[in-house]
N, CA, C and O atoms as a DFTB+ gen file, in Angstrom:
248 C
 N C O
     1  1       0.537      -1.573       0.048
     2  2       0.425      -0.174      -0.271
     3  2       0.529       1.030      -0.290
     4  3       0.016       1.933      -0.951
     5  1       1.890       0.906       1.212
     6  2       2.777       2.261       0.870
     7  2       3.521       2.762      -0.579
     8  3       3.811       3.858      -1.060
     9  1       3.631       1.679      -0.904
    10  2       4.790       1.649      -2.409
    11  2       3.189       2.396      -3.658
    12  3       3.114       3.444      -4.300
    13  1       2.476       1.557      -3.537
    14  2       1.994       2.434      -4.138
    15  2       1.314       4.047      -4.057
    16  3       1.065       4.798      -5.001
    17  1       1.180       4.203      -3.067
    18  2       1.118       6.085      -2.405
    19  2       2.339       6.941      -2.837
    20  3       2.468       8.109      -3.205
    21  1       3.377       5.654      -2.603
    22  2       4.405       6.647      -3.470
    23  2       4.603       6.755      -4.772
    24  3       5.132       7.759      -5.247
    25  1       4.112       5.504      -5.672
    26  2       4.176       5.667      -7.113
    27  2       3.329       7.293      -7.095
    28  3       3.867       8.391      -7.239
    29  1       1.991       7.025      -6.890
    30  2       0.975       8.289      -7.168
    31  2       1.613       9.455      -6.914
    32  3       1.471      10.475      -7.590
    33  1       2.508       9.312      -5.696
    34  2       3.021      11.261      -4.984
    35  2       3.877      10.958      -6.320
    36  3       3.181      11.480      -7.192
    37  1       4.706      10.549      -6.788
    38  2       5.587      10.260      -7.549
    39  2       5.031      11.155      -8.977
    40  3       5.431      12.304      -9.163
    41  1       4.394      10.706      -9.614
    42  2       3.459      10.843     -10.360
    43  2       2.450      11.986     -10.280
    44  3       1.756      12.182     -11.277
    45  1       2.341      12.519      -9.543
    46  2       1.743      14.138      -9.140
    47  2       2.648      14.722      -9.298
    48  3       2.735      15.298     -10.383
    49  1       3.538      14.840      -8.512
    50  2       4.288      16.042      -8.119
    51  2       5.554      15.891      -9.387
    52  3       6.271      16.887      -9.481
    53  1       5.842      14.810     -10.280
    54  2       7.311      14.898     -11.145
    55  2       7.516      15.847     -11.754
    56  3       6.536      16.582     -11.639
    57  1       8.438      16.386     -12.516
    58  2       8.584      17.526     -13.338
    59  2       8.255      16.523     -14.355
    60  3       8.378      15.305     -14.484
    61  1       7.557      18.003     -15.361
    62  2       7.638      17.743     -16.836
    63  2       8.649      17.397     -17.304
    64  3       9.587      17.456     -16.509
    65  1       9.054      16.802     -18.968
    66  2      10.471      16.880     -19.170
    67  2      10.702      18.374     -19.876
    68  3      11.824      18.858     -19.735
    69  1      10.173      18.778     -20.277
    70  2      10.099      19.901     -20.762
    71  2       9.898      21.176     -20.189
    72  3      10.076      22.226     -20.806
    73  1       9.523      21.093     -18.995
    74  2       9.674      21.975     -17.710
    75  2      11.196      22.001     -17.706
    76  3      11.864      23.023     -17.865
    77  1      11.815      20.427     -17.453
    78  2      13.386      20.669     -17.018
    79  2      13.745      20.779     -18.404
    80  3      14.955      20.745     -18.181
    81  1      13.677      20.891     -19.747
    82  2      14.821      21.148     -20.941
    83  2      14.878      22.784     -20.485
    84  3      15.968      23.236     -20.132
    85  1      13.514      23.784     -20.501
    86  2      13.987      24.975     -20.333
    87  2      14.765      25.481     -18.980
    88  3      15.514      26.450     -18.854
    89  1      14.297      24.404     -17.899
    90  2      15.301      25.267     -16.904
    91  2      16.979      25.102     -17.308
    92  3      17.832      25.975     -17.465
    93  1      17.045      24.041     -17.378
    94  2      18.363      23.717     -18.035
    95  2      18.810      25.127     -19.168
    96  3      19.854      25.747     -18.965
    97  1      18.101      25.403     -20.047
    98  2      18.567      25.910     -21.011
    99  2      18.617      27.749     -20.608
   100  3      19.556      28.379     -21.094
   101  1      18.160      28.087     -20.218
   102  2      17.509      28.981     -18.735
   103  2      18.779      29.102     -18.028
   104  3      19.046      30.302     -18.095
   105  1      19.371      28.721     -17.619
   106  2      20.279      28.432     -16.856
   107  2      21.405      29.747     -16.762
   108  3      21.591      30.668     -15.968
   109  1      21.801      29.455     -17.564
   110  2      23.154      30.395     -17.963
   111  2      22.302      31.454     -17.880
   112  3      22.560      32.010     -16.812
   113  1      21.595      31.915     -18.331
   114  2      21.205      33.474     -18.495
   115  2      21.020      33.761     -17.237
   116  3      21.382      34.884     -16.884
   117  1      20.301      32.674     -16.026
   118  2      20.054      33.978     -14.861
   119  2      21.201      33.525     -13.923
   120  3      20.972      33.300     -12.735
   121  1      22.127      33.426     -14.327
   122  2      23.689      33.120     -13.547
   123  2      24.569      33.918     -14.026
   124  3      25.065      33.587     -15.103
   125  1      24.943      34.958     -13.506
   126  2      25.897      35.758     -14.139
   127  2      27.728      35.196     -14.358
   128  3      28.172      34.469     -13.469
   129  1      28.288      35.427     -15.065
   130  2      29.378      34.373     -15.204
   131  2      30.491      35.331     -14.329
   132  3      30.280      36.536     -14.192
   133  1      31.589      34.726     -13.805
   134  2      32.542      35.805     -13.321
   135  2      33.514      36.173     -13.833
   136  3      34.105      35.851     -14.864
   137  1      33.716      37.045     -12.889
   138  2      34.943      37.787     -13.997
   139  2      36.017      38.120     -12.709
   140  3      35.840      38.005     -11.496
   141  1      37.219      38.586     -13.498
   142  2      38.736      38.525     -12.607
   143  2      39.023      39.644     -12.373
   144  3      40.107      39.721     -11.794
   145  1      38.286      41.084     -12.657
   146  2      38.802      42.104     -12.836
   147  2      37.871      43.107     -12.051
   148  3      37.778      44.332     -12.123
   149  1      37.223      42.188     -11.288
   150  2      36.386      43.135     -10.206
   151  2      37.020      43.782      -9.081
   152  3      36.949      45.009      -9.152
   153  1      37.648      43.310      -8.013
   154  2      37.865      43.868      -7.247
   155  2      39.292      43.437      -6.789
   156  3      39.675      42.287      -7.006
   157  1      40.371      44.687      -5.926
   158  2      41.668      44.700      -5.682
   159  2      42.007      43.645      -4.802
   160  3      41.194      43.174      -4.007
   161  1      43.061      43.293      -4.902
   162  2      43.776      42.167      -4.338
   163  2      43.224      43.155      -2.312
   164  3      42.837      42.427      -1.398
   165  1      43.288      44.031      -2.195
   166  2      43.629      44.807      -0.488
   167  2      43.064      46.054      -0.240
   168  3      43.314      46.861      -1.134
   169  1      42.255      46.565       0.850
   170  2      41.651      47.735       0.830
   171  2      42.600      48.369       0.607
   172  3      41.815      49.128       0.037
   173  1      43.706      48.917       0.460
   174  2      44.230      49.939       0.345
   175  2      44.197      50.920      -0.909
   176  3      43.867      52.062      -1.227
   177  1      45.047      49.122      -1.695
   178  2      44.732      49.693      -3.572
   179  2      43.432      50.188      -3.517
   180  3      43.281      51.277      -4.071
   181  1      41.963      49.432      -2.742
   182  2      41.263      50.045      -3.724
   183  2      41.006      51.765      -3.144
   184  3      40.621      52.639      -3.921
   185  1      41.238      51.978      -1.965
   186  2      40.879      53.271      -1.386
   187  2      41.885      54.109      -2.615
   188  3      41.331      55.026      -3.222
   189  1      42.845      53.894      -2.842
   190  2      44.090      54.273      -3.752
   191  2      43.224      54.384      -5.044
   192  3      43.016      55.516      -5.480
   193  1      42.802      53.515      -5.570
   194  2      41.826      53.683      -6.710
   195  2      40.674      54.237      -6.653
   196  3      40.024      54.532      -7.656
   197  1      40.271      54.453      -5.366
   198  2      38.649      55.899      -5.796
   199  2      39.043      57.178      -5.233
   200  3      38.354      58.181      -5.420
   201  1      40.227      57.200      -4.481
   202  2      40.821      58.326      -4.350
   203  2      41.513      59.038      -6.074
   204  3      41.676      60.250      -6.217
   205  1      41.721      58.366      -6.818
   206  2      42.922      58.450      -8.492
   207  2      41.034      58.816      -8.928
   208  3      40.626      59.940      -9.218
   209  1      40.231      57.659      -8.868
   210  2      39.118      57.948      -9.759
   211  2      38.037      59.140      -9.763
   212  3      37.349      59.569     -10.690
   213  1      38.130      59.578      -8.244
   214  2      37.622      60.718      -7.830
   215  2      38.273      62.081      -8.774
   216  3      38.033      62.718      -9.799
   217  1      39.113      62.022      -7.805
   218  2      40.088      62.965      -8.263
   219  2      40.146      63.536     -10.395
   220  3      40.195      64.674     -10.861
   221  1      40.119      62.539     -10.939
   222  2      39.839      62.413     -12.292
   223  2      38.487      62.984     -13.072
   224  3      38.455      63.610     -14.132
   225  1      37.221      62.520     -12.099
   226  2      35.986      62.971     -12.347
   227  2      35.991      64.539     -12.499
   228  3      35.471      65.292     -13.322
   229  1      37.118      64.825     -10.908
   230  2      36.890      66.238     -10.510
   231  2      37.306      67.240     -11.648
   232  3      36.936      68.368     -11.973
   233  1      38.547      66.039     -12.267
   234  2      39.285      67.401     -13.224
   235  2      38.735      67.338     -14.621
   236  3      39.083      68.076     -15.543
   237  1      37.660      66.186     -14.693
   238  2      37.068      66.409     -16.443
   239  2      35.865      67.328     -16.036
   240  3      35.231      68.087     -16.769
   241  1      35.693      67.082     -14.684
   242  2      34.346      68.869     -14.569
   243  2      35.033      70.205     -14.999
   244  3      34.528      70.871     -15.903
   245  1      36.091      70.581     -14.416
   246  2      36.995      71.745     -14.344
   247  2      37.075      72.061     -15.717
   248  3      37.762      73.011     -16.093
């Protein structure tokens, strides 16, 4: 009896093959690709880069 119940539950709640294929195809669209150039190695370099960018923006405005 328990086996029959489990079989019916599996048939009711099992995902369709079309839905699985759609999810697999859309996976790369939803997950962003990793990039190497995002963050500096340490906080000091990041602070210096931010200051340089700020100074460049001020020079462009003047």
